[in-house]
C-alpha positions as CSV (number, residue, x, y, z in Angstrom):
1,M,-176.1,37.6,84.7
2,S,-176.0,33.7,84.9
3,S,-172.7,32.3,85.4
4,E,-171.7,29.2,83.9
5,N,-172.2,26.9,86.7
6,E,-175.9,28.4,87.1
7,I,-176.7,27.6,83.3
8,G,-174.9,24.3,83.8
9,N,-177.2,23.3,86.7
10,R,-180.7,24.6,85.2
11,F,-179.7,22.5,82.3
12,M,-179.2,19.5,84.3
13,Y,-182.0,19.5,86.4
14,S,-184.7,20.7,84.2
15,N,-184.0,19.1,80.8
16,A,-182.5,15.9,81.7
17,P,-184.7,12.8,81.8
18,E,-184.4,10.7,85.3
19,M,-181.3,8.3,84.7
20,S,-179.4,6.2,87.2
21,S,-175.8,7.5,85.9
22,G,-174.7,10.1,83.7
23,I,-172.3,12.9,83.3
24,K,-172.7,16.6,82.1
25,V,-170.1,18.3,80.3
26,Y,-169.5,21.7,78.7
27,G,-167.7,21.8,75.4
28,S,-166.6,24.9,73.3
29,A,-164.8,25.9,70.2
30,V,-163.6,28.9,68.7
31,L,-162.5,29.8,64.7
32,H,-160.6,32.7,63.3
33,A,-161.5,34.0,60.1
34,V,-159.5,36.7,58.0
35,P,-161.9,39.4,57.1
36,D,-162.9,39.7,53.5
37,T,-165.5,42.4,53.5
38,A,-165.5,45.8,55.0
39,S,-168.4,48.2,56.0
40,I,-167.6,51.9,56.0
41,T,-170.0,54.5,57.8
42,A,-169.2,57.9,56.5
43,G,-171.3,61.2,56.1
44,I,-171.5,64.7,54.5
45,T,-172.3,67.6,56.6
46,R,-172.7,71.0,55.5
47,I,-173.3,74.3,57.3
48,E,-175.0,77.5,55.8
49,S,-176.6,80.6,56.7
50,E,-179.8,79.6,55.0
51,P,-181.6,75.9,54.9
52,K,-181.8,76.6,50.8
53,E,-178.0,76.7,50.9
54,A,-177.2,74.2,53.2
55,F,-179.4,71.7,51.2
56,A,-177.5,72.6,48.1
57,A,-174.0,72.4,49.6
58,A,-175.1,68.9,50.9
59,R,-176.6,67.7,47.8
60,T,-173.2,69.0,45.8
61,G,-171.1,66.8,48.1
62,A,-173.3,63.9,47.7
63,Q,-173.2,64.0,44.0
64,A,-169.4,64.2,44.3
65,V,-169.4,61.1,46.4
66,R,-171.7,59.2,44.3
67,Q,-169.5,59.8,41.1
68,Y,-166.5,58.5,43.0
69,L,-168.1,55.4,44.1
70,K,-169.3,54.8,40.8
71,T,-165.6,55.3,39.2
72,C,-164.8,52.9,41.9
73,E,-167.4,50.4,40.6
74,I,-168.7,49.9,44.5
75,S,-172.6,49.3,44.3
76,E,-173.4,48.4,47.5
77,V,-174.2,51.9,49.0
78,G,-177.0,52.7,51.5
79,T,-177.5,56.3,51.7
80,S,-179.8,58.6,54.1
81,R,-181.9,61.5,53.3
82,I,-180.9,64.7,53.8
83,N,-181.5,66.0,57.4
84,L,-181.5,69.8,58.2
85,E,-181.3,71.1,61.9
86,E,-180.1,74.3,63.5
87,E,-176.3,74.6,64.5
88,W,-175.5,76.3,67.9
89,R,-172.4,76.8,69.8
90,H,-171.8,77.8,73.3
91,E,-169.2,80.7,73.7
92,G,-168.5,81.8,77.4
93,G,-171.8,80.0,78.5
94,I,-174.0,81.8,76.1
95,P,-175.5,80.0,73.1
96,R,-174.7,81.6,69.6
97,F,-176.6,80.6,66.3
98,I,-174.4,79.1,63.8
99,G,-176.6,78.7,60.9
100,Y,-178.4,75.6,59.4
101,Q,-176.8,72.2,58.9
102,A,-177.6,69.6,56.4
103,K,-176.5,66.3,56.6
104,L,-176.4,62.6,55.2
105,S,-174.9,59.4,55.9
106,Y,-173.8,56.5,53.7
107,N,-173.1,52.8,54.7
108,I,-170.6,51.5,52.1
109,I,-169.7,47.8,51.5
110,V,-166.2,47.1,50.3
111,R,-165.7,43.7,48.9
112,E,-161.8,44.2,47.9
113,I,-160.6,44.8,51.4
114,D,-157.0,45.6,50.2
115,R,-158.6,48.7,48.5
116,L,-160.2,49.9,52.1
117,E,-157.6,52.7,52.8
118,E,-157.6,53.9,49.1
119,I,-161.5,54.1,49.3
120,I,-161.6,56.1,52.4
121,V,-159.1,58.5,51.5
122,G,-160.8,58.8,48.3
123,L,-164.4,59.5,50.0
124,M,-162.7,62.4,52.0
125,D,-161.5,63.9,49.0
126,A,-164.6,63.6,47.2
127,G,-166.8,65.6,49.9
128,A,-167.3,63.3,52.7
129,N,-166.2,64.8,56.0
130,K,-167.2,62.3,58.4
131,L,-165.9,59.0,59.3
132,G,-168.2,57.0,61.8
133,S,-166.8,53.7,61.7
134,V,-165.3,50.8,59.9
135,S,-166.1,47.2,60.7
136,F,-164.6,44.0,59.2
137,E,-166.9,41.2,58.3
138,T,-166.3,37.4,56.9
139,T,-168.5,36.0,53.9
140,R,-167.9,32.5,55.5
141,L,-169.5,33.4,58.9
142,K,-172.6,30.6,58.4
143,E,-170.0,28.3,57.5
144,L,-167.6,28.8,60.3
145,R,-170.4,28.6,62.7
146,R,-171.4,25.3,61.7
147,E,-167.8,24.0,62.1
148,A,-167.5,25.9,65.3
149,R,-170.7,23.7,66.8
150,I,-169.5,20.4,65.6
151,R,-166.2,21.1,67.2
152,A,-167.9,22.4,70.5
153,V,-169.9,18.8,70.7
154,Q,-166.6,17.0,69.7
155,A,-164.9,18.7,72.6
156,A,-167.4,17.8,75.0
157,R,-167.1,14.2,74.2
158,S,-163.9,13.9,74.5
159,K,-164.0,15.7,77.6
160,A,-166.7,13.4,78.7
161,E,-164.5,10.3,77.6
162,V,-161.4,11.2,79.8
163,Y,-163.7,11.7,83.0
164,A,-165.5,8.1,82.4
165,S,-162.2,6.5,81.4
166,A,-160.7,7.7,84.5
167,A,-163.6,6.2,86.5
168,G,-163.7,3.0,84.9
169,L,-166.9,3.7,82.6
170,N,-167.6,4.1,79.2
171,V,-169.7,7.2,77.5
172,G,-173.0,6.2,76.0
173,E,-175.7,7.8,74.3
174,V,-176.5,11.4,74.4
175,V,-179.4,12.4,76.7
176,A,-179.7,16.0,76.3
177,I,-177.8,19.0,74.5
178,E,-178.0,22.7,75.4
179,D,-176.7,25.1,73.0
180,V,-174.8,28.0,74.9
181,N,-174.2,31.5,73.8
182,P,-170.3,31.6,74.2
183,D,-170.8,35.6,74.7
184,I,-172.9,35.3,77.9
185,L,-170.3,33.1,79.7
186,E,-167.3,35.3,78.4
187,N,-169.2,38.5,79.6
188,G,-170.2,37.1,82.8
189,S,-168.5,38.5,85.9
190,S,-167.8,37.4,89.7
191,M,-166.9,39.8,92.3
192,H,-166.6,42.3,89.6
193,V,-163.6,40.3,88.0
194,R,-164.3,39.9,84.2
195,R,-164.1,36.0,83.5
196,V,-162.4,34.5,80.3
197,L,-164.3,32.0,78.3
198,N,-162.8,28.4,78.8
199,I,-162.4,27.2,75.3
200,E,-161.6,23.4,74.8
201,D,-160.9,23.9,70.9
202,A,-159.3,27.0,70.0
203,G,-158.6,25.7,66.3
204,D,-155.1,25.4,64.8
205,V,-152.7,26.6,67.2
206,G,-150.5,29.6,66.3
207,A,-150.3,33.4,66.2
208,V,-153.9,35.0,65.5
209,D,-154.2,38.0,63.2
210,P,-155.3,40.6,65.7
211,G,-157.7,41.8,63.1
212,A,-159.4,38.2,62.6
213,I,-162.9,37.8,63.4
214,S,-163.6,35.3,66.2
215,V,-166.7,33.0,65.6
216,G,-167.3,30.6,68.6
217,A,-169.9,28.1,69.7
218,A,-170.3,26.4,73.2
219,V,-173.1,23.5,74.6
220,Y,-173.9,21.3,77.5
221,I,-174.1,17.6,76.9
222,L,-175.7,15.1,79.2
223,F,-174.2,11.5,78.4
224,H,-175.3,8.2,79.9
225,L,-172.6,6.4,81.4
226,Q,-172.2,2.7,81.2
227,P,-170.2,-0.1,82.6
């Protein structure tokens, strides 16, 4: 995987026009948002001795779950078709046929995130017996991504101005901008040691909610330098 320096060098030499003097800088920013939406993946599995019985048991469970979600006024629900497969278990190295397993899964969007615990418990009580995952999201992602990109550019310019001032020069016009995926830099490694993304603008200073969603942006910018 490319390192931050390798990405920057490719940017400097392949994207920039010829110029007598300039400065290439990296700018990044990360914002944190409290989740306002949750996504639940859950399922129903029923094992019976005959396929017909397994299908019927799964449908009964599905009806109970649908009724519960209707009672909760949750309408954003994705449901898979009922699948059927044989269930085997190994006992003492010998496979033993258990029966037929009918299963289906749900993806449920919860907008009232404060009700998440109540809804998960209710799903299990209603008949779901598999909890796949619970993930958290924000409906402000587009807005936050835009703000992070603006701050990343501002961070790059601020860095360029510091260097230019120290050298007795001024920052001129922008020559080139390259958008960089912050995840590439954060997940890159050198000598098998995880590297940490260098964030110039980390938003408001203070404790961050461990469950907060981080939205980042990063850029390389090439500026002209002027006397």
